[in-house]
C-alpha positions as CSV (number, residue, x, y, z in Angstrom):
1,M,213.3,195.7,168.4
2,E,212.7,199.4,167.9
3,S,212.9,201.4,164.6
4,T,213.0,198.3,162.3
5,G,212.3,200.5,159.3
6,S,215.0,203.1,159.9
7,Y,218.1,202.8,162.2
8,A,217.7,199.0,162.8
9,A,216.8,198.1,159.2
10,G,220.1,196.5,158.5
11,L,220.1,194.5,161.7
12,T,216.5,193.5,161.0
13,R,217.4,192.1,157.6
14,H,220.4,190.2,159.0
15,L,218.3,188.6,161.8
16,L,215.5,187.7,159.5
17,N,218.0,186.0,157.1
18,A,219.3,184.0,160.0
19,G,215.7,182.8,160.7
20,I,215.2,184.7,163.9
21,E,211.7,186.0,164.6
22,I,211.5,189.7,165.2
23,L,208.8,191.7,166.9
24,E,208.7,195.5,166.6
25,V,207.9,197.5,169.8
26,N,207.2,201.2,170.2
27,Q,209.6,203.5,172.0
28,P,209.0,203.9,175.8
29,H,206.3,206.4,176.7
30,A,207.5,209.9,177.6
31,H,206.0,209.5,181.1
32,T,208.0,206.3,181.7
33,R,211.2,208.0,180.6
34,R,210.6,210.9,182.9
35,R,210.0,208.6,185.9
36,R,212.8,206.1,185.3
37,G,215.2,207.9,183.0
38,K,216.7,206.6,179.8
39,T,219.6,204.0,179.5
40,D,220.1,201.1,177.2
41,A,219.4,198.7,180.1
42,I,216.1,200.4,180.9
43,D,215.0,200.5,177.2
44,A,215.9,196.8,176.8
45,E,213.9,195.9,179.9
46,L,210.9,197.9,178.8
47,A,211.0,196.4,175.3
48,A,211.2,192.9,176.7
49,R,208.2,193.5,179.0
50,H,206.3,195.0,176.1
51,A,207.0,192.0,173.9
52,L,206.1,189.5,176.7
53,S,202.8,191.2,177.3
54,L,202.0,190.9,173.6
55,T,200.4,194.4,173.6
56,S,200.6,196.4,170.3
57,I,203.2,194.0,168.9
58,V,203.7,194.1,165.2
59,T,205.8,192.2,162.7
60,P,208.3,194.4,160.9
61,K,207.8,195.2,157.2
62,Q,209.8,193.1,154.8
63,S,212.5,195.3,153.1
64,T,214.0,192.9,150.6
65,G,211.4,193.0,147.8
66,V,209.9,195.1,145.1
67,V,207.9,197.2,147.6
68,E,211.1,198.4,149.2
69,A,212.4,199.3,145.7
70,I,209.2,201.3,145.2
71,R,209.7,203.1,148.6
72,Q,213.2,204.1,147.7
73,L,212.2,205.6,144.3
74,R,209.2,207.4,145.9
75,V,211.5,209.0,148.5
76,A,213.5,210.5,145.6
77,R,210.4,211.5,143.7
78,D,208.7,213.2,146.7
79,S,211.9,215.1,147.4
80,A,212.0,216.4,143.8
81,V,208.4,217.4,143.9
82,K,208.8,219.4,147.1
83,S,212.0,221.1,145.8
84,R,210.2,222.0,142.5
85,S,207.3,223.5,144.5
86,V,209.7,225.6,146.5
87,A,211.4,226.8,143.4
88,M,208.1,227.7,141.7
89,L,207.1,229.7,144.7
90,Q,210.4,231.5,144.8
91,L,210.1,232.2,141.0
92,G,206.7,233.7,141.5
93,D,207.9,235.9,144.4
94,L,210.8,237.2,142.3
95,I,208.6,238.0,139.4
96,I,206.4,240.1,141.7
97,T,209.3,242.2,142.9
98,A,211.2,242.3,139.6
99,P,211.6,245.6,137.7
100,S,208.5,246.7,135.7
101,G,210.0,246.1,132.3
102,L,210.9,242.5,133.1
103,R,207.5,241.9,134.7
104,E,205.8,243.2,131.5
105,Q,208.0,240.9,129.4
106,L,206.9,237.9,131.5
107,A,203.3,238.9,131.5
108,A,203.0,237.3,128.0
109,R,202.3,234.0,129.8
110,K,199.5,233.7,132.3
111,T,200.5,230.6,134.3
112,L,203.6,230.3,136.5
113,T,204.7,227.3,134.4
114,G,204.6,229.4,131.3
115,K,206.5,232.2,133.0
116,A,209.2,229.7,134.0
117,T,209.6,228.7,130.4
118,L,210.2,232.4,129.5
119,C,212.6,232.8,132.4
120,A,214.7,230.0,131.2
121,R,215.3,232.0,127.9
122,L,216.5,235.2,129.7
123,R,220.0,236.4,128.9
124,P,221.4,238.5,131.7
125,N,224.6,240.6,131.3
126,H,227.0,238.8,133.6
127,G,229.3,241.8,133.7
128,A,226.5,244.1,135.0
129,L,224.9,242.1,137.8
130,E,225.0,245.2,140.0
131,S,221.9,246.2,138.0
132,P,218.7,244.9,139.6
133,T,217.3,244.0,136.2
134,N,220.3,241.8,135.3
135,A,220.4,240.3,138.7
136,A,216.7,239.5,138.5
137,K,217.2,237.9,135.1
138,F,220.1,235.8,136.4
139,A,218.1,234.6,139.4
140,L,214.9,233.9,137.4
141,R,216.8,231.9,134.8
142,S,218.6,229.9,137.6
143,L,215.3,229.0,139.2
144,A,213.7,228.2,135.8
145,R,216.5,225.9,134.9
146,R,216.2,224.2,138.3
147,I,212.5,223.7,137.8
148,A,213.1,222.2,134.4
149,L,215.8,219.9,135.8
150,L,213.5,218.7,138.6
151,T,210.6,218.2,136.2
152,S,212.8,216.0,134.1
153,E,213.9,214.1,137.2
154,I,210.3,213.6,138.3
155,T,209.4,212.3,134.8
156,Q,212.3,209.9,134.9
157,L,211.3,208.5,138.3
158,D,207.7,208.2,137.2
159,G,208.9,206.2,134.2
160,Q,210.7,203.8,136.6
161,L,207.9,203.6,139.2
162,S,205.0,202.9,136.8
163,P,206.1,199.4,135.6
164,L,207.1,198.4,139.2
165,V,203.8,199.4,140.7
166,A,201.9,197.8,137.8
167,A,203.8,194.6,138.2
168,A,203.4,194.6,142.0
169,A,199.7,195.6,142.2
170,P,197.9,194.9,138.9
171,R,194.5,194.2,140.5
172,T,194.8,197.4,142.7
173,T,195.7,199.7,139.9
174,A,192.8,198.4,137.8
175,L,190.3,199.8,140.3
176,L,188.6,203.0,139.5
177,G,190.4,206.1,140.7
178,I,193.6,204.4,141.9
179,S,196.6,205.8,140.1
180,T,200.2,204.6,140.2
181,G,201.0,207.1,142.9
182,H,198.0,206.0,145.1
183,A,198.8,202.4,144.6
184,G,202.5,202.9,145.4
185,Q,201.6,204.7,148.6
186,L,199.2,202.0,149.7
187,L,201.8,199.3,148.9
188,L,204.3,201.1,151.2
189,T,201.7,201.3,154.0
190,A,200.8,197.7,153.8
191,G,204.3,196.3,153.3
192,Q,205.2,193.4,151.1
193,N,204.5,190.9,153.9
194,I,200.8,192.0,154.1
195,S,200.1,188.9,156.2
196,R,201.3,190.9,159.2
197,I,198.0,192.9,158.9
198,H,195.4,190.4,160.1
199,S,192.2,192.0,158.8
200,E,190.8,194.7,156.6
201,S,189.8,196.6,159.8
202,S,193.4,196.6,160.9
203,F,194.5,198.0,157.5
204,A,191.8,200.7,157.7
205,A,193.1,201.7,161.1
206,L,196.7,201.7,159.7
207,C,195.5,204.1,157.0
208,G,193.6,206.3,159.6
209,A,190.3,205.4,158.0
210,S,188.7,203.6,160.9
211,P,185.7,205.3,162.5
212,I,185.9,206.5,166.1
213,T,182.6,206.9,168.0
214,I,181.9,210.3,169.4
215,A,178.9,210.5,171.8
216,S,177.6,213.5,173.8
217,G,174.4,212.9,175.7
218,K,171.8,211.6,173.3
219,H,173.7,212.4,170.2
220,A,176.1,209.8,168.7
221,R,178.2,210.0,165.6
222,H,181.5,208.9,164.2
223,R,184.6,210.7,162.9
224,L,187.8,209.4,161.2
225,N,190.8,208.2,163.2
226,P,193.3,211.1,163.3
227,G,196.2,208.6,163.7
228,G,197.6,206.1,161.2
229,D,199.6,206.8,158.0
230,R,198.5,210.2,156.9
231,Q,199.9,209.8,153.4
232,A,197.8,206.6,153.0
233,N,194.8,208.5,154.3
234,R,195.4,211.2,151.7
235,A,195.5,208.6,149.0
236,L,192.2,207.1,150.1
237,H,190.7,210.6,150.2
238,M,191.8,211.4,146.7
239,I,190.4,208.1,145.5
240,A,187.1,208.9,147.1
241,V,187.0,212.4,145.5
242,C,187.7,210.9,142.1
243,R,184.9,208.3,142.5
244,L,182.5,211.0,143.7
245,R,182.9,212.6,140.2
246,Y,183.3,209.6,137.9
247,C,181.6,206.6,139.5
248,P,177.8,206.3,139.1
249,A,177.5,203.9,142.0
250,T,179.4,206.2,144.3
251,R,177.2,209.2,143.2
252,A,174.1,207.1,143.8
253,Y,175.4,206.2,147.3
254,T,176.1,209.9,148.0
255,T,172.6,210.8,147.0
256,R,171.1,208.2,149.2
257,R,173.2,209.0,152.3
258,T,172.5,212.8,151.8
259,S,168.8,212.1,151.9
260,E,169.4,210.3,155.2
261,G,170.9,213.4,156.7
262,K,174.6,212.6,156.3
263,T,176.9,215.5,155.6
264,K,179.5,215.4,152.8
265,K,182.3,215.0,155.3
266,E,180.6,212.0,156.9
267,I,179.9,210.5,153.5
268,I,183.6,210.8,152.5
269,R,184.5,209.2,155.8
270,C,182.3,206.2,154.9
271,L,183.7,206.0,151.4
272,K,187.3,206.0,152.7
273,R,186.4,203.0,154.9
274,Y,184.8,201.1,152.0
275,I,187.8,201.9,149.8
276,A,190.2,200.6,152.5
277,R,188.2,197.3,152.6
278,E,188.3,197.0,148.8
279,V,192.0,197.9,148.5
280,Y,193.0,195.5,151.3
281,A,191.5,192.6,149.4
282,T,193.2,193.5,146.1
283,L,196.6,194.2,147.7
284,R,196.5,190.9,149.6
285,D,195.9,189.1,146.3
286,D,198.5,191.1,144.5
287,L,201.2,190.6,147.1
288,K,200.5,186.9,147.5
289,S,201.1,186.5,143.7
290,L,204.5,188.1,143.9
291,P,207.6,185.8,143.8
292,A,209.3,185.3,147.1
293,A,211.9,188.0,147.9
294,P,215.5,186.9,147.8
């Protein structure tokens, strides 16, 4: 089956509840579609051939447990964060182009967050919006109130996510540098049925943290896999950056590898691979301890 995590999610849950085994297959390659065309019959045949050959076959993620609940809440939170960022940028742009008197009034605060607080207190004259000053006040107040509303929404979602992530992954969140957000993202990447990932190297590849050999003549080195879940890769990167600052063992490792001629980029690549190995073990234990999903 294709798209088990999106369009076919409902059908996937129904078939799994009926005890039918499901294997997820990728969409047909673009070259194949250009050569043979695209119809339901062709897609079904290609999916069947892909499944029978057992190449790149994966078990769909389970979508009936706490990890799915975390995913849904994170979708709403990520949307609110993006909307707030857009509103903050628009607020800053409007302040730059606002009349000089209004700009001087808002200059009392240095940060954009502080300026947003001042903008929320502006009182435009609704009967004189043809004036650029009043129009700017109205627009700035509207954006500032939107930012405050989105901030409150993000705080509320964080309050709901924190206990869910802590209950689902207590061992993972106890590790140095792994916040609720990082643990939540790694849970989503692994899926509640983490047994579908057969080894820590598979999890590292899924997170885009598996090394790829690059050789040219007599020189050989490695770089990170550009594939995989980029949000999970970002979480591993931020964990590595945090440990570079606060973990003595990581700092000692960095010093040793630097003396061996490794660059900072290569060291972070190695750290992300080690963190993926550590996180896979804790996530596996955490998810095995969860009660069975209904």
